[in-house]
C-alpha positions as CSV (number, residue, x, y, z in Angstrom):
1,M,221.5,125.8,76.5
2,S,218.9,123.4,75.3
3,G,217.7,122.4,78.8
4,Y,218.5,121.9,82.4
5,K,219.5,118.4,83.9
6,I,216.6,116.5,85.5
7,Q,217.7,116.7,89.1
8,H,217.9,120.6,88.8
9,L,214.1,120.5,87.5
10,V,213.0,118.1,90.2
11,N,214.5,120.5,92.9
12,W,213.0,123.6,91.3
13,F,209.8,121.8,91.0
14,H,209.6,120.9,94.4
15,G,210.9,124.1,95.8
16,N,208.8,126.2,94.1
17,Y,205.6,124.4,93.7
18,C,205.2,121.5,96.1
19,T,206.4,123.5,99.3
20,R,204.1,126.5,98.5
21,K,201.1,125.2,96.9
22,C,200.8,122.5,99.6
23,S,202.5,124.5,102.3
24,D,200.2,122.9,105.2
25,E,200.7,119.2,104.1
26,I,204.3,118.4,105.2
27,E,203.6,114.6,104.6
28,K,202.4,115.1,101.1
29,Q,205.4,117.3,100.2
30,H,207.7,114.5,101.8
31,E,205.9,111.8,99.6
32,H,206.1,114.2,96.6
33,W,209.9,114.4,97.2
34,E,210.4,110.9,97.4
35,K,208.5,110.4,94.0
36,L,210.3,113.2,92.5
37,Q,213.7,111.7,93.5
38,E,212.4,108.4,91.9
39,L,211.7,110.3,88.7
40,A,215.3,112.0,88.7
41,R,216.7,108.5,88.8
42,R,214.6,107.0,86.1
43,L,215.5,110.1,83.7
44,D,219.0,110.6,84.9
45,G,220.7,112.2,81.8
46,V,217.8,113.8,80.4
47,E,217.5,117.5,79.9
48,M,214.6,119.7,79.2
49,T,213.4,123.3,79.8
50,H,211.5,124.4,82.9
51,A,208.2,125.0,80.8
52,A,208.4,121.3,79.4
53,F,209.1,119.8,82.7
54,L,206.1,121.8,84.4
55,S,204.0,120.5,81.3
56,M,204.9,117.0,81.9
57,M,204.3,117.2,85.5
58,R,200.8,118.8,85.2
59,S,199.7,116.4,82.6
60,D,201.2,113.3,84.2
61,K,199.3,113.5,87.6
62,T,201.6,110.6,89.2
63,I,203.1,113.0,91.3
64,C,201.1,115.9,91.8
65,D,197.6,114.8,91.8
66,L,195.8,118.2,92.3
67,S,193.2,118.7,89.8
68,D,193.4,121.6,87.2
69,D,190.9,123.5,89.3
70,E,192.8,122.9,92.6
71,W,196.0,123.6,91.0
72,K,194.6,127.1,90.0
73,Q,192.9,127.7,93.2
74,R,195.8,127.2,95.4
75,K,197.7,130.3,95.9
76,W,201.5,130.5,96.6
77,S,202.2,130.4,100.2
78,W,204.9,132.6,101.6
79,K,203.9,131.6,105.1
80,S,207.0,129.2,105.3
81,T,210.2,130.3,103.9
82,D,212.1,127.5,105.1
83,C,212.9,124.6,102.7
84,I,211.6,121.6,104.3
85,V,214.3,119.4,102.4
86,C,216.9,121.6,103.8
87,K,215.6,121.1,107.2
88,R,215.7,117.3,106.9
89,I,219.3,117.3,105.5
90,G,220.4,119.6,108.3
91,M,221.1,122.7,106.1
92,R,218.9,125.0,108.1
Protein backbone atom coordinates (compact mmCIF):
# COMPACT_ATOMS: atom_id res chain seq x y z
CA MET A 1 0.00 0.00 0.00
CA SER A 2 1.36 3.40 -0.95
CA GLY A 3 -0.51 5.29 1.73
CA TYR A 4 -3.65 5.72 3.78
CA LYS A 5 -6.76 7.72 2.99
CA ILE A 6 -6.74 11.21 4.41
CA GLN A 7 -9.75 10.60 6.68
CA HIS A 8 -7.90 7.70 8.32
CA LEU A 9 -4.87 9.94 8.90
CA VAL A 10 -6.99 12.78 10.31
CA ASN A 11 -8.66 10.39 12.76
CA TRP A 12 -5.29 8.89 13.70
CA PHE A 13 -3.67 12.29 14.27
CA HIS A 14 -6.53 13.62 16.36
CA GLY A 15 -6.83 10.50 18.49
CA ASN A 16 -3.13 10.01 19.02
CA TYR A 17 -1.82 13.56 19.17
CA CYS A 18 -4.54 16.19 19.76
CA THR A 19 -6.35 14.34 22.52
CA ARG A 20 -3.18 13.31 24.31
CA LYS A 21 -0.89 16.31 23.93
CA CYS A 22 -3.71 18.75 24.73
CA SER A 23 -5.66 16.51 27.11
CA ASP A 24 -6.71 19.38 29.39
CA GLU A 25 -7.86 21.62 26.53
CA ILE A 26 -11.19 20.17 25.39
CA GLU A 27 -12.24 23.26 23.43
CA LYS A 28 -8.92 23.32 21.60
CA GLN A 29 -9.36 19.64 20.74
CA HIS A 30 -12.83 20.36 19.33
CA GLU A 31 -11.54 23.33 17.31
CA HIS A 32 -8.75 21.18 15.90
CA TRP A 33 -11.21 18.38 15.10
CA GLU A 34 -13.26 20.80 12.99
CA LYS A 35 -10.12 22.04 11.19
CA LEU A 36 -8.98 18.46 10.57
CA GLN A 37 -12.37 17.59 9.09
CA GLU A 38 -12.10 20.57 6.74
CA LEU A 39 -8.63 19.37 5.73
CA ALA A 40 -10.04 15.88 5.05
CA ARG A 41 -12.76 17.40 2.82
CA ARG A 42 -10.23 19.49 0.88
CA LEU A 43 -7.84 16.55 0.40
CA ASP A 44 -10.48 13.91 -0.29
CA GLY A 45 -8.95 11.16 -2.39
CA VAL A 46 -5.37 11.91 -1.31
CA GLU A 47 -3.34 9.09 0.22
CA MET A 48 -0.08 9.36 2.14
CA THR A 49 1.91 7.63 4.84
CA HIS A 50 1.53 8.38 8.53
CA ALA A 51 5.04 9.85 8.58
CA ALA A 52 4.28 12.19 5.65
CA PHE A 53 1.02 13.31 7.26
CA LEU A 54 2.72 13.97 10.60
CA SER A 55 5.46 15.92 8.87
CA MET A 56 2.84 17.97 6.99
CA MET A 57 0.94 18.71 10.21
CA ARG A 58 4.06 19.76 12.11
CA SER A 59 5.33 22.04 9.32
CA ASP A 60 1.98 23.64 8.40
CA LYS A 61 1.00 25.04 11.85
CA THR A 62 -2.53 26.05 10.74
CA ILE A 63 -4.18 23.27 12.74
CA CYS A 64 -1.68 22.37 15.46
CA ASP A 65 -0.06 25.61 16.50
CA LEU A 66 2.19 24.19 19.22
CA SER A 67 5.75 25.41 18.74
CA ASP A 68 8.41 22.77 18.24
CA ASP A 69 9.52 23.29 21.85
CA GLU A 70 5.96 22.94 23.17
CA TRP A 71 5.46 19.83 21.02
CA LYS A 72 8.58 18.21 22.48
CA GLN A 73 7.77 19.26 26.06
CA ARG A 74 4.17 18.10 26.11
CA LYS A 75 4.02 14.52 27.22
CA TRP A 76 1.46 12.02 26.08
CA SER A 77 -1.34 12.04 28.59
CA TRP A 78 -3.04 8.78 29.43
CA LYS A 79 -5.20 10.53 32.01
CA SER A 80 -8.22 10.36 29.76
CA THR A 81 -8.65 7.16 27.80
CA ASP A 82 -12.05 8.13 26.45
CA CYS A 83 -12.12 9.57 22.98
CA ILE A 84 -13.80 12.99 23.05
CA VAL A 85 -15.08 12.52 19.48
CA CYS A 86 -16.67 9.17 20.40
CA LYS A 87 -18.35 10.84 23.36
CA ARG A 88 -19.71 13.63 21.16
CA ILE A 89 -21.28 11.22 18.68
CA GLY A 90 -22.59 8.93 21.41
CA MET A 91 -20.32 5.93 20.96
CA ARG A 92 -19.10 5.94 24.61
